[in-house]
PyMOL Python script that loads the backbone (N, CA, C, O; Angstrom):
from pymol import cmd

cmd.read_pdbstr("""\
ATOM      1  N   UNK A   1      -7.985   9.119  25.834  1.00  0.00           N
ATOM      2  CA  UNK A   1      -8.070   9.379  26.860  1.00  0.00           C
ATOM      3  C   UNK A   1      -7.345   8.479  28.732  1.00  0.00           C
ATOM      4  O   UNK A   1      -7.564   7.402  29.286  1.00  0.00           O
ATOM      5  N   UNK A   2      -6.939   9.051  28.886  1.00  0.00           N
ATOM      6  CA  UNK A   2      -6.213   7.792  30.510  1.00  0.00           C
ATOM      7  C   UNK A   2      -7.094   8.617  31.490  1.00  0.00           C
ATOM      8  O   UNK A   2      -7.358   9.783  31.785  1.00  0.00           O
ATOM      9  N   UNK A   3      -7.517   6.818  31.954  1.00  0.00           N
ATOM     10  CA  UNK A   3      -7.782   7.373  33.883  1.00  0.00           C
ATOM     11  C   UNK A   3      -7.066   8.283  34.344  1.00  0.00           C
ATOM     12  O   UNK A   3      -5.921   8.574  34.000  1.00  0.00           O
ATOM     13  N   UNK A   4      -7.908   8.904  35.371  1.00  0.00           N
ATOM     14  CA  UNK A   4      -6.961   9.729  36.179  1.00  0.00           C
ATOM     15  C   UNK A   4      -6.266   8.950  37.429  1.00  0.00           C
ATOM     16  O   UNK A   4      -5.756   9.530  38.388  1.00  0.00           O
ATOM     17  N   UNK A   5      -6.341   7.294  37.227  1.00  0.00           N
ATOM     18  CA  UNK A   5      -5.949   6.945  38.163  1.00  0.00           C
ATOM     19  C   UNK A   5      -4.348   6.096  37.174  1.00  0.00           C
ATOM     20  O   UNK A   5      -3.372   5.677  37.795  1.00  0.00           O
ATOM     21  N   UNK A   6      -4.471   6.027  35.568  1.00  0.00           N
ATOM     22  CA  UNK A   6      -3.349   5.838  35.028  1.00  0.00           C
ATOM     23  C   UNK A   6      -2.182   5.715  35.388  1.00  0.00           C
ATOM     24  O   UNK A   6      -2.145   6.805  35.959  1.00  0.00           O
ATOM     25  N   UNK A   7      -0.864   5.184  35.592  1.00  0.00           N
ATOM     26  CA  UNK A   7       0.414   5.821  36.052  1.00  0.00           C
ATOM     27  C   UNK A   7       1.301   6.470  34.781  1.00  0.00           C
ATOM     28  O   UNK A   7       2.513   6.683  34.769  1.00  0.00           O
ATOM     29  N   UNK A   8       0.331   6.714  33.726  1.00  0.00           N
ATOM     30  CA  UNK A   8       0.578   7.353  32.496  1.00  0.00           C
ATOM     31  C   UNK A   8      -0.311   8.534  32.526  1.00  0.00           C
ATOM     32  O   UNK A   8      -0.593   9.213  31.539  1.00  0.00           O
ATOM     33  N   UNK A   9      -0.670   8.699  33.561  1.00  0.00           N
ATOM     34  CA  UNK A   9      -1.318  10.098  33.108  1.00  0.00           C
ATOM     35  C   UNK A   9      -0.354  11.618  33.341  1.00  0.00           C
ATOM     36  O   UNK A   9      -0.673  12.678  32.803  1.00  0.00           O
ATOM     37  N   UNK A  10       0.777  11.462  34.187  1.00  0.00           N
ATOM     38  CA  UNK A  10       1.428  12.389  34.043  1.00  0.00           C
ATOM     39  C   UNK A  10       2.740  12.262  33.067  1.00  0.00           C
ATOM     40  O   UNK A  10       3.850  12.777  33.201  1.00  0.00           O
ATOM     41  N   UNK A  11       2.283  11.484  32.138  1.00  0.00           N
ATOM     42  CA  UNK A  11       3.413  11.016  31.045  1.00  0.00           C
ATOM     43  C   UNK A  11       3.632  12.051  29.901  1.00  0.00           C
ATOM     44  O   UNK A  11       2.648  11.996  29.163  1.00  0.00           O
ATOM     45  N   UNK A  12       4.557  12.997  29.451  1.00  0.00           N
ATOM     46  CA  UNK A  12       4.381  13.894  28.586  1.00  0.00           C
ATOM     47  C   UNK A  12       4.120  13.120  27.085  1.00  0.00           C
ATOM     48  O   UNK A  12       4.581  12.031  26.744  1.00  0.00           O
ATOM     49  N   UNK A  13       3.186  14.077  26.253  1.00  0.00           N
ATOM     50  CA  UNK A  13       3.023  13.656  25.202  1.00  0.00           C
ATOM     51  C   UNK A  13       4.567  13.992  24.237  1.00  0.00           C
ATOM     52  O   UNK A  13       5.643  14.278  24.762  1.00  0.00           O
ATOM     53  N   UNK A  14       4.378  13.897  23.081  1.00  0.00           N
ATOM     54  CA  UNK A  14       5.768  13.869  22.103  1.00  0.00           C
ATOM     55  C   UNK A  14       5.472  15.442  21.381  1.00  0.00           C
ATOM     56  O   UNK A  14       4.360  15.828  21.019  1.00  0.00           O
ATOM     57  N   UNK A  15       6.467  16.053  21.299  1.00  0.00           N
ATOM     58  CA  UNK A  15       6.024  17.735  20.653  1.00  0.00           C
ATOM     59  C   UNK A  15       5.597  17.817  19.877  1.00  0.00           C
ATOM     60  O   UNK A  15       4.770  18.727  19.812  1.00  0.00           O
ATOM     61  N   UNK A  16       5.789  17.025  18.780  1.00  0.00           N
ATOM     62  CA  UNK A  16       5.363  16.908  17.585  1.00  0.00           C
ATOM     63  C   UNK A  16       4.168  16.318  16.838  1.00  0.00           C
ATOM     64  O   UNK A  16       4.254  16.127  15.625  1.00  0.00           O
ATOM     65  N   UNK A  17       2.730  15.937  17.715  1.00  0.00           N
ATOM     66  CA  UNK A  17       1.453  15.245  17.156  1.00  0.00           C
ATOM     67  C   UNK A  17       2.013  14.583  15.869  1.00  0.00           C
ATOM     68  O   UNK A  17       2.446  13.437  15.744  1.00  0.00           O
ATOM     69  N   UNK A  18       1.929  15.355  15.142  1.00  0.00           N
ATOM     70  CA  UNK A  18       1.691  15.496  13.557  1.00  0.00           C
ATOM     71  C   UNK A  18       3.081  14.453  13.179  1.00  0.00           C
ATOM     72  O   UNK A  18       3.135  14.202  11.975  1.00  0.00           O
ATOM     73  N   UNK A  19       4.018  13.920  13.881  1.00  0.00           N
ATOM     74  CA  UNK A  19       4.991  12.856  13.456  1.00  0.00           C
ATOM     75  C   UNK A  19       4.187  11.663  14.599  1.00  0.00           C
ATOM     76  O   UNK A  19       3.626  10.599  14.337  1.00  0.00           O
ATOM     77  N   UNK A  20       4.357  12.186  15.597  1.00  0.00           N
ATOM     78  CA  UNK A  20       3.651  10.818  16.364  1.00  0.00           C
ATOM     79  C   UNK A  20       3.196  11.930  17.370  1.00  0.00           C
ATOM     80  O   UNK A  20       3.848  12.856  17.853  1.00  0.00           O
ATOM     81  N   UNK A  21       1.365  11.426  17.615  1.00  0.00           N
ATOM     82  CA  UNK A  21       0.819  11.573  18.785  1.00  0.00           C
ATOM     83  C   UNK A  21       0.608  10.829  19.925  1.00  0.00           C
ATOM     84  O   UNK A  21      -0.341  11.003  20.689  1.00  0.00           O
ATOM     85  N   UNK A  22       1.394  10.082  20.040  1.00  0.00           N
ATOM     86  CA  UNK A  22       1.670   9.241  21.520  1.00  0.00           C
ATOM     87  C   UNK A  22       2.619   9.703  22.391  1.00  0.00           C
ATOM     88  O   UNK A  22       3.402  10.620  22.143  1.00  0.00           O
ATOM     89  N   UNK A  23       2.561   9.111  23.357  1.00  0.00           N
ATOM     90  CA  UNK A  23       3.168   9.649  24.553  1.00  0.00           C
ATOM     91  C   UNK A  23       4.401   8.752  24.541  1.00  0.00           C
ATOM     92  O   UNK A  23       4.555   7.582  24.191  1.00  0.00           O
ATOM     93  N   UNK A  24       5.490   9.958  25.188  1.00  0.00           N
ATOM     94  CA  UNK A  24       6.976   9.458  25.376  1.00  0.00           C
ATOM     95  C   UNK A  24       7.410   8.442  26.384  1.00  0.00           C
ATOM     96  O   UNK A  24       6.643   8.310  27.338  1.00  0.00           O
ATOM     97  N   UNK A  25       8.395   7.760  26.368  1.00  0.00           N
ATOM     98  CA  UNK A  25       8.495   7.194  27.757  1.00  0.00           C
ATOM     99  C   UNK A  25       8.307   7.636  29.250  1.00  0.00           C
ATOM    100  O   UNK A  25       8.716   8.639  29.835  1.00  0.00           O
ATOM    101  N   UNK A  26       7.454   6.422  29.741  1.00  0.00           N
ATOM    102  CA  UNK A  26       6.771   7.054  31.060  1.00  0.00           C
ATOM    103  C   UNK A  26       8.537   6.487  31.682  1.00  0.00           C
ATOM    104  O   UNK A  26       9.198   5.478  31.439  1.00  0.00           O
ATOM    105  N   UNK A  27       8.822   7.844  32.649  1.00  0.00           N
ATOM    106  CA  UNK A  27       9.656   8.144  34.047  1.00  0.00           C
ATOM    107  C   UNK A  27       9.580   7.045  35.271  1.00  0.00           C
ATOM    108  O   UNK A  27       8.577   6.977  35.981  1.00  0.00           O
ATOM    109  N   UNK A  28      10.413   6.420  35.409  1.00  0.00           N
ATOM    110  CA  UNK A  28      10.209   5.160  36.253  1.00  0.00           C
ATOM    111  C   UNK A  28      11.327   5.191  37.643  1.00  0.00           C
ATOM    112  O   UNK A  28      12.445   4.706  37.466  1.00  0.00           O
ATOM    113  N   UNK A  29      11.011   5.710  38.850  1.00  0.00           N
ATOM    114  CA  UNK A  29      11.508   6.114  39.140  1.00  0.00           C
ATOM    115  C   UNK A  29      12.354   5.034  40.195  1.00  0.00           C
ATOM    116  O   UNK A  29      12.413   3.982  39.559  1.00  0.00           O
ATOM    117  N   UNK A  30      13.135   4.807  41.727  1.00  0.00           N
ATOM    118  CA  UNK A  30      13.859   3.536  41.865  1.00  0.00           C
ATOM    119  C   UNK A  30      12.623   3.141  42.659  1.00  0.00           C
ATOM    120  O   UNK A  30      11.747   3.821  43.193  1.00  0.00           O
ATOM    121  N   UNK A  31      12.831   1.796  42.567  1.00  0.00           N
ATOM    122  CA  UNK A  31      12.397   0.738  42.944  1.00  0.00           C
ATOM    123  C   UNK A  31      12.377  -0.097  44.212  1.00  0.00           C
ATOM    124  O   UNK A  31      12.929  -1.188  44.070  1.00  0.00           O
ATOM    125  N   UNK A  32      11.940   0.117  45.263  1.00  0.00           N
ATOM    126  CA  UNK A  32      12.941  -0.847  46.213  1.00  0.00           C
ATOM    127  C   UNK A  32      12.394  -2.437  45.974  1.00  0.00           C
ATOM    128  O   UNK A  32      11.255  -2.716  46.349  1.00  0.00           O
ATOM    129  N   UNK A  33      13.303  -3.534  45.297  1.00  0.00           N
ATOM    130  CA  UNK A  33      12.889  -4.634  45.321  1.00  0.00           C
ATOM    131  C   UNK A  33      13.125  -5.432  46.649  1.00  0.00           C
ATOM    132  O   UNK A  33      14.245  -5.312  47.145  1.00  0.00           O
ATOM    133  N   UNK A  34      12.173  -6.267  47.318  1.00  0.00           N
ATOM    134  CA  UNK A  34      12.306  -6.760  48.291  1.00  0.00           C
ATOM    135  C   UNK A  34      12.257  -8.097  48.985  1.00  0.00           C
ATOM    136  O   UNK A  34      12.356  -8.466  50.156  1.00  0.00           O
ATOM    137  N   UNK A  35      11.989  -8.925  47.338  1.00  0.00           N
ATOM    138  CA  UNK A  35      11.909 -10.004  47.113  1.00  0.00           C
ATOM    139  C   UNK A  35      12.742 -10.477  45.729  1.00  0.00           C
ATOM    140  O   UNK A  35      12.477 -10.073  44.597  1.00  0.00           O
ATOM    141  N   UNK A  36      13.806 -11.422  46.079  1.00  0.00           N
ATOM    142  CA  UNK A  36      14.650 -11.642  44.976  1.00  0.00           C
ATOM    143  C   UNK A  36      14.096 -13.104  44.353  1.00  0.00           C
ATOM    144  O   UNK A  36      14.019 -14.095  45.079  1.00  0.00           O
ATOM    145  N   UNK A  37      13.738 -13.135  43.007  1.00  0.00           N
ATOM    146  CA  UNK A  37      12.574 -14.262  42.858  1.00  0.00           C
ATOM    147  C   UNK A  37      14.373 -14.592  41.511  1.00  0.00           C
ATOM    148  O   UNK A  37      14.804 -13.783  40.690  1.00  0.00           O
ATOM    149  N   UNK A  38      14.735 -15.501  41.712  1.00  0.00           N
ATOM    150  CA  UNK A  38      15.747 -16.444  40.457  1.00  0.00           C
ATOM    151  C   UNK A  38      14.621 -17.235  39.689  1.00  0.00           C
ATOM    152  O   UNK A  38      14.015 -18.130  40.279  1.00  0.00           O
ATOM    153  N   UNK A  39      14.179 -16.746  37.672  1.00  0.00           N
ATOM    154  CA  UNK A  39      13.788 -17.095  36.933  1.00  0.00           C
ATOM    155  C   UNK A  39      13.843 -18.518  36.628  1.00  0.00           C
ATOM    156  O   UNK A  39      14.936 -19.016  36.361  1.00  0.00           O
ATOM    157  N   UNK A  40      12.691 -19.292  36.638  1.00  0.00           N
ATOM    158  CA  UNK A  40      13.048 -20.885  36.174  1.00  0.00           C
ATOM    159  C   UNK A  40      11.994 -20.557  34.837  1.00  0.00           C
ATOM    160  O   UNK A  40      11.208 -19.622  34.679  1.00  0.00           O
ATOM    161  N   UNK A  41      12.453 -22.210  33.585  1.00  0.00           N
ATOM    162  CA  UNK A  41      11.815 -21.735  33.201  1.00  0.00           C
ATOM    163  C   UNK A  41      10.635 -21.887  32.803  1.00  0.00           C
ATOM    164  O   UNK A  41      10.139 -22.980  33.078  1.00  0.00           O
ATOM    165  N   UNK A  42       9.783 -20.908  32.048  1.00  0.00           N
ATOM    166  CA  UNK A  42       8.083 -21.182  32.490  1.00  0.00           C
ATOM    167  C   UNK A  42       7.563 -20.732  32.677  1.00  0.00           C
ATOM    168  O   UNK A  42       6.385 -20.978  32.418  1.00  0.00           O
ATOM    169  N   UNK A  43       8.043 -19.399  33.448  1.00  0.00           N
ATOM    170  CA  UNK A  43       8.149 -18.380  34.495  1.00  0.00           C
ATOM    171  C   UNK A  43       7.488 -17.379  33.348  1.00  0.00           C
ATOM    172  O   UNK A  43       7.895 -17.348  32.187  1.00  0.00           O
ATOM    173  N   UNK A  44       6.666 -16.762  33.738  1.00  0.00           N
ATOM    174  CA  UNK A  44       5.468 -15.701  33.544  1.00  0.00           C
ATOM    175  C   UNK A  44       5.287 -14.498  33.971  1.00  0.00           C
ATOM    176  O   UNK A  44       5.273 -14.408  35.199  1.00  0.00           O
ATOM    177  N   UNK A  45       5.087 -13.169  33.167  1.00  0.00           N
ATOM    178  CA  UNK A  45       5.078 -12.091  34.791  1.00  0.00           C
ATOM    179  C   UNK A  45       3.588 -11.855  34.696  1.00  0.00           C
ATOM    180  O   UNK A  45       3.545 -10.627  34.613  1.00  0.00           O
ATOM    181  N   UNK A  46       2.126 -12.364  34.653  1.00  0.00           N
ATOM    182  CA  UNK A  46       1.330 -12.537  34.436  1.00  0.00           C
ATOM    183  C   UNK A  46       1.267 -13.593  36.045  1.00  0.00           C
ATOM    184  O   UNK A  46       0.566 -13.266  37.002  1.00  0.00           O
ATOM    185  N   UNK A  47       1.947 -14.561  36.028  1.00  0.00           N
ATOM    186  CA  UNK A  47       1.751 -15.670  36.875  1.00  0.00           C
ATOM    187  C   UNK A  47       2.555 -15.180  38.300  1.00  0.00           C
ATOM    188  O   UNK A  47       2.183 -15.271  39.469  1.00  0.00           O
ATOM    189  N   UNK A  48       3.518 -14.753  37.854  1.00  0.00           N
ATOM    190  CA  UNK A  48       4.210 -13.782  39.203  1.00  0.00           C
ATOM    191  C   UNK A  48       3.645 -12.727  39.952  1.00  0.00           C
ATOM    192  O   UNK A  48       3.659 -12.657  41.181  1.00  0.00           O
ATOM    193  N   UNK A  49       3.127 -11.875  39.141  1.00  0.00           N
ATOM    194  CA  UNK A  49       2.366 -10.697  39.860  1.00  0.00           C
ATOM    195  C   UNK A  49       0.792 -12.044  40.475  1.00  0.00           C
ATOM    196  O   UNK A  49       0.170 -12.022  41.537  1.00  0.00           O
ATOM    197  N   UNK A  50       0.700 -12.640  39.746  1.00  0.00           N
ATOM    198  CA  UNK A  50      -0.750 -13.270  40.603  1.00  0.00           C
ATOM    199  C   UNK A  50       0.128 -13.758  42.185  1.00  0.00           C
ATOM    200  O   UNK A  50      -0.307 -13.508  43.309  1.00  0.00           O
ATOM    201  N   UNK A  51       1.326 -14.435  41.902  1.00  0.00           N
ATOM    202  CA  UNK A  51       2.107 -15.201  42.873  1.00  0.00           C
ATOM    203  C   UNK A  51       2.039 -14.243  44.013  1.00  0.00           C
ATOM    204  O   UNK A  51       1.312 -14.292  45.005  1.00  0.00           O
ATOM    205  N   UNK A  52       2.880 -13.418  43.699  1.00  0.00           N
ATOM    206  CA  UNK A  52       3.457 -12.248  45.314  1.00  0.00           C
ATOM    207  C   UNK A  52       2.497 -11.225  44.996  1.00  0.00           C
ATOM    208  O   UNK A  52       2.862 -10.351  45.782  1.00  0.00           O
ATOM    209  N   UNK A  53       1.293 -10.633  44.233  1.00  0.00           N
ATOM    210  CA  UNK A  53       0.519  -9.664  44.636  1.00  0.00           C
ATOM    211  C   UNK A  53      -0.823  -9.999  44.535  1.00  0.00           C
ATOM    212  O   UNK A  53      -1.625  -9.071  44.644  1.00  0.00           O
ATOM    213  N   UNK A  54      -1.290 -11.247  44.330  1.00  0.00           N
ATOM    214  CA  UNK A  54      -2.955 -11.883  44.119  1.00  0.00           C
ATOM    215  C   UNK A  54      -3.573 -11.048  43.269  1.00  0.00           C
ATOM    216  O   UNK A  54      -4.713 -10.725  43.603  1.00  0.00           O
ATOM    217  N   UNK A  55      -3.040 -10.485  42.000  1.00  0.00           N
ATOM    218  CA  UNK A  55      -3.557  -9.780  41.040  1.00  0.00           C
ATOM    219  C   UNK A  55      -2.641 -10.206  39.559  1.00  0.00           C
ATOM    220  O   UNK A  55      -1.599  -9.570  39.402  1.00  0.00           O
ATOM    221  N   UNK A  56      -2.888 -10.920  38.830  1.00  0.00           N
ATOM    222  CA  UNK A  56      -2.432 -11.118  37.696  1.00  0.00           C
ATOM    223  C   UNK A  56      -1.775  -9.287  36.658  1.00  0.00           C
ATOM    224  O   UNK A  56      -0.615  -9.093  36.294  1.00  0.00           O
ATOM    225  N   UNK A  57      -2.687  -8.529  36.503  1.00  0.00           N
ATOM    226  CA  UNK A  57      -2.473  -7.605  36.354  1.00  0.00           C
ATOM    227  C   UNK A  57      -1.923  -6.496  36.465  1.00  0.00           C
ATOM    228  O   UNK A  57      -2.185  -5.411  35.948  1.00  0.00           O
ATOM    229  N   UNK A  58      -0.707  -6.992  37.559  1.00  0.00           N
ATOM    230  CA  UNK A  58       0.280  -5.704  38.001  1.00  0.00           C
ATOM    231  C   UNK A  58       1.532  -6.361  37.893  1.00  0.00           C
ATOM    232  O   UNK A  58       2.371  -6.137  38.766  1.00  0.00           O
ATOM    233  N   UNK A  59       1.826  -7.241  36.835  1.00  0.00           N
ATOM    234  CA  UNK A  59       2.827  -7.663  36.159  1.00  0.00           C
ATOM    235  C   UNK A  59       3.759  -6.060  35.879  1.00  0.00           C
ATOM    236  O   UNK A  59       4.958  -5.812  36.005  1.00  0.00           O
ATOM    237  N   UNK A  60       3.185  -5.633  35.672  1.00  0.00           N
ATOM    238  CA  UNK A  60       4.097  -4.084  35.290  1.00  0.00           C
ATOM    239  C   UNK A  60       4.878  -3.581  36.628  1.00  0.00           C
ATOM    240  O   UNK A  60       5.677  -2.677  36.382  1.00  0.00           O
ATOM    241  N   UNK A  61       4.798  -4.066  38.292  1.00  0.00           N
ATOM    242  CA  UNK A  61       5.485  -3.702  38.723  1.00  0.00           C
ATOM    243  C   UNK A  61       6.667  -4.576  38.774  1.00  0.00           C
ATOM    244  O   UNK A  61       7.639  -4.478  39.523  1.00  0.00           O
ATOM    245  N   UNK A  62       6.492  -5.222  38.096  1.00  0.00           N
ATOM    246  CA  UNK A  62       7.737  -6.290  38.233  1.00  0.00           C
ATOM    247  C   UNK A  62       8.907  -5.877  37.162  1.00  0.00           C
ATOM    248  O   UNK A  62      10.101  -6.138  37.308  1.00  0.00           O
ATOM    249  N   UNK A  63       8.429  -5.307  36.261  1.00  0.00           N
ATOM    250  CA  UNK A  63       9.280  -4.444  35.041  1.00  0.00           C
ATOM    251  C   UNK A  63       9.526  -3.506  35.535  1.00  0.00           C
ATOM    252  O   UNK A  63      10.755  -3.424  35.539  1.00  0.00           O
ATOM    253  N   UNK A  64       8.808  -2.105  36.306  1.00  0.00           N
ATOM    254  CA  UNK A  64       9.527  -1.356  36.863  1.00  0.00           C
ATOM    255  C   UNK A  64      10.752  -1.666  37.749  1.00  0.00           C
ATOM    256  O   UNK A  64      11.534  -0.757  38.026  1.00  0.00           O
ATOM    257  N   UNK A  65      10.939  -2.897  38.192  1.00  0.00           N
ATOM    258  CA  UNK A  65      11.298  -2.726  39.700  1.00  0.00           C
ATOM    259  C   UNK A  65      12.832  -3.180  38.480  1.00  0.00           C
ATOM    260  O   UNK A  65      13.909  -2.938  39.026  1.00  0.00           O
ATOM    261  N   UNK A  66      12.915  -3.545  37.565  1.00  0.00           N
ATOM    262  CA  UNK A  66      13.986  -3.905  36.983  1.00  0.00           C
ATOM    263  C   UNK A  66      14.386  -3.303  35.344  1.00  0.00           C
ATOM    264  O   UNK A  66      14.455  -3.869  34.252  1.00  0.00           O
ATOM    265  N   UNK A  67      14.566  -2.112  35.719  1.00  0.00           N
ATOM    266  CA  UNK A  67      14.750  -0.894  34.286  1.00  0.00           C
ATOM    267  C   UNK A  67      15.594  -1.854  33.117  1.00  0.00           C
ATOM    268  O   UNK A  67      15.292  -1.784  31.926  1.00  0.00           O
ATOM    269  N   UNK A  68      16.782  -2.832  33.667  1.00  0.00           N
ATOM    270  CA  UNK A  68      17.790  -3.408  32.565  1.00  0.00           C
ATOM    271  C   UNK A  68      16.968  -3.590  31.715  1.00  0.00           C
ATOM    272  O   UNK A  68      17.463  -3.942  30.644  1.00  0.00           O
ATOM    273  N   UNK A  69      15.556  -3.472  31.733  1.00  0.00           N
ATOM    274  CA  UNK A  69      14.674  -4.426  30.966  1.00  0.00           C
ATOM    275  C   UNK A  69      14.305  -3.632  30.186  1.00  0.00           C
ATOM    276  O   UNK A  69      14.022  -2.543  30.685  1.00  0.00           O
ATOM    277  N   UNK A  70      14.114  -3.777  28.505  1.00  0.00           N
ATOM    278  CA  UNK A  70      13.836  -2.636  27.709  1.00  0.00           C
ATOM    279  C   UNK A  70      12.085  -2.780  27.343  1.00  0.00           C
ATOM    280  O   UNK A  70      11.214  -1.934  27.144  1.00  0.00           O
ATOM    281  N   UNK A  71      12.081  -4.540  27.377  1.00  0.00           N
ATOM    282  CA  UNK A  71      11.006  -4.696  27.336  1.00  0.00           C
ATOM    283  C   UNK A  71      10.247  -6.065  27.523  1.00  0.00           C
ATOM    284  O   UNK A  71      10.824  -7.141  27.361  1.00  0.00           O
ATOM    285  N   UNK A  72       8.425  -5.922  28.006  1.00  0.00           N
ATOM    286  CA  UNK A  72       8.433  -6.914  29.269  1.00  0.00           C
ATOM    287  C   UNK A  72       8.538  -8.165  28.674  1.00  0.00           C
ATOM    288  O   UNK A  72       7.999  -8.885  29.514  1.00  0.00           O
ATOM    289  N   UNK A  73       8.814  -8.726  27.956  1.00  0.00           N
ATOM    290  CA  UNK A  73       8.881  -9.783  27.162  1.00  0.00           C
ATOM    291  C   UNK A  73      10.814 -10.234  27.680  1.00  0.00           C
ATOM    292  O   UNK A  73      11.233 -11.363  27.932  1.00  0.00           O
ATOM    293  N   UNK A  74      11.268  -9.492  27.688  1.00  0.00           N
ATOM    294  CA  UNK A  74      12.781  -9.832  27.553  1.00  0.00           C
ATOM    295  C   UNK A  74      13.106 -10.098  29.031  1.00  0.00           C
ATOM    296  O   UNK A  74      14.252 -10.489  29.254  1.00  0.00           O
ATOM    297  N   UNK A  75      12.214  -9.933  30.151  1.00  0.00           N
ATOM    298  CA  UNK A  75      12.348 -10.413  31.578  1.00  0.00           C
ATOM    299  C   UNK A  75      12.532 -11.647  31.392  1.00  0.00           C
ATOM    300  O   UNK A  75      13.739 -11.889  31.363  1.00  0.00           O
ATOM    301  N   UNK A  76      11.831 -12.642  31.237  1.00  0.00           N
ATOM    302  CA  UNK A  76      11.578 -13.918  31.272  1.00  0.00           C
ATOM    303  C   UNK A  76      11.921 -14.876  29.778  1.00  0.00           C
ATOM    304  O   UNK A  76      11.585 -16.032  29.522  1.00  0.00           O
ATOM    305  N   UNK A  77      12.734 -13.866  28.930  1.00  0.00           N
ATOM    306  CA  UNK A  77      13.137 -15.008  27.878  1.00  0.00           C
ATOM    307  C   UNK A  77      14.075 -16.454  28.315  1.00  0.00           C
ATOM    308  O   UNK A  77      14.333 -16.738  29.485  1.00  0.00           O
ATOM    309  N   UNK A  78      14.509 -17.272  27.125  1.00  0.00           N
ATOM    310  CA  UNK A  78      15.304 -18.488  28.106  1.00  0.00           C
ATOM    311  C   UNK A  78      16.410 -18.126  28.061  1.00  0.00           C
ATOM    312  O   UNK A  78      17.386 -18.874  27.996  1.00  0.00           O
ATOM    313  N   UNK A  79      16.432 -16.803  28.089  1.00  0.00           N
ATOM    314  CA  UNK A  79      18.739 -16.104  28.707  1.00  0.00           C
ATOM    315  C   UNK A  79      18.204 -15.621  30.089  1.00  0.00           C
ATOM    316  O   UNK A  79      19.102 -15.018  30.677  1.00  0.00           O
ATOM    317  N   UNK A  80      16.903 -15.688  30.899  1.00  0.00           N
ATOM    318  CA  UNK A  80      17.294 -15.073  31.862  1.00  0.00           C
ATOM    319  C   UNK A  80      17.053 -16.155  32.905  1.00  0.00           C
ATOM    320  O   UNK A  80      17.024 -15.828  34.092  1.00  0.00           O
ATOM    321  N   UNK A  81      16.909 -17.209  32.601  1.00  0.00           N
ATOM    322  CA  UNK A  81      16.741 -18.506  33.317  1.00  0.00           C
ATOM    323  C   UNK A  81      17.578 -18.808  34.244  1.00  0.00           C
ATOM    324  O   UNK A  81      18.600 -19.046  33.601  1.00  0.00           O
ATOM    325  N   UNK A  82      17.945 -19.032  35.905  1.00  0.00           N
ATOM    326  CA  UNK A  82      19.041 -18.506  36.739  1.00  0.00           C
ATOM    327  C   UNK A  82      19.143 -17.341  37.106  1.00  0.00           C
ATOM    328  O   UNK A  82      19.681 -17.285  38.212  1.00  0.00           O
ATOM    329  N   UNK A  83      18.902 -16.463  36.734  1.00  0.00           N
ATOM    330  CA  UNK A  83      19.143 -14.953  36.855  1.00  0.00           C
ATOM    331  C   UNK A  83      17.859 -14.859  37.810  1.00  0.00           C
ATOM    332  O   UNK A  83      16.800 -15.481  37.732  1.00  0.00           O
ATOM    333  N   UNK A  84      18.297 -13.838  38.787  1.00  0.00           N
ATOM    334  CA  UNK A  84      17.531 -13.230  39.815  1.00  0.00           C
ATOM    335  C   UNK A  84      16.816 -11.620  38.896  1.00  0.00           C
ATOM    336  O   UNK A  84      17.343 -10.731  38.228  1.00  0.00           O
ATOM    337  N   UNK A  85      15.273 -11.946  39.375  1.00  0.00           N
ATOM    338  CA  UNK A  85      14.695 -10.340  38.999  1.00  0.00           C
ATOM    339  C   UNK A  85      14.717 -10.003  40.516  1.00  0.00           C
ATOM    340  O   UNK A  85      15.003 -10.893  41.317  1.00  0.00           O
ATOM    341  N   UNK A  86      14.450  -8.861  40.896  1.00  0.00           N
ATOM    342  CA  UNK A  86      13.200  -8.376  41.849  1.00  0.00           C
ATOM    343  C   UNK A  86      11.803  -7.868  42.024  1.00  0.00           C
ATOM    344  O   UNK A  86      11.055  -7.211  41.300  1.00  0.00           O
ATOM    345  N   UNK A  87      11.714  -8.294  43.012  1.00  0.00           N
ATOM    346  CA  UNK A  87       9.635  -7.960  43.135  1.00  0.00           C
ATOM    347  C   UNK A  87       9.546  -6.768  44.030  1.00  0.00           C
ATOM    348  O   UNK A  87      10.383  -6.429  44.867  1.00  0.00           O
ATOM    349  N   UNK A  88       8.850  -6.406  43.853  1.00  0.00           N
ATOM    350  CA  UNK A  88       8.756  -4.674  44.233  1.00  0.00           C
ATOM    351  C   UNK A  88       7.983  -5.039  45.536  1.00  0.00           C
ATOM    352  O   UNK A  88       6.979  -5.725  45.344  1.00  0.00           O
ATOM    353  N   UNK A  89       8.187  -4.801  46.461  1.00  0.00           N
ATOM    354  CA  UNK A  89       6.793  -4.277  47.726  1.00  0.00           C
ATOM    355  C   UNK A  89       5.374  -3.735  47.141  1.00  0.00           C
ATOM    356  O   UNK A  89       5.246  -2.910  46.237  1.00  0.00           O
ATOM    357  N   UNK A  90       4.760  -4.124  47.571  1.00  0.00           N
ATOM    358  CA  UNK A  90       3.549  -3.585  47.234  1.00  0.00           C
ATOM    359  C   UNK A  90       3.200  -2.358  47.473  1.00  0.00           C
ATOM    360  O   UNK A  90       3.779  -1.967  48.487  1.00  0.00           O
ATOM    361  N   UNK A  91       2.362  -1.370  46.908  1.00  0.00           N
ATOM    362  CA  UNK A  91       2.206   0.156  47.303  1.00  0.00           C
ATOM    363  C   UNK A  91       3.729   0.473  46.987  1.00  0.00           C
ATOM    364  O   UNK A  91       3.909   1.663  47.247  1.00  0.00           O
ATOM    365  N   UNK A  92       4.583   0.038  46.651  1.00  0.00           N
ATOM    366  CA  UNK A  92       5.637   0.923  46.180  1.00  0.00           C
ATOM    367  C   UNK A  92       5.657   1.378  44.948  1.00  0.00           C
ATOM    368  O   UNK A  92       6.563   2.126  44.581  1.00  0.00           O
TER     369      UNK A  92
END
""", "prot")
cmd.dss("prot")
cmd.show_as("cartoon", "prot")
cmd.util.cbc("prot")
cmd.orient("prot")
């Protein structure tokens, strides 16, 4: 059961719970990135969230703002060093 405040609250379940009883992929709308962050070796999503939002649990906002990444770990792997990621505005 999900909290009423969960960002997954309106995410649909798979149509056949006997095959997989979980949730489908959560749709992510466009995000307005207002800060461009150049990834450096050692960056971690929780640390970036703490730096920009003062809350390390908001790392998912950064992942949502960069939909080309299919996995949160891929956002900051070594291949990302030197690339720019978007940090969305708080409250969006």
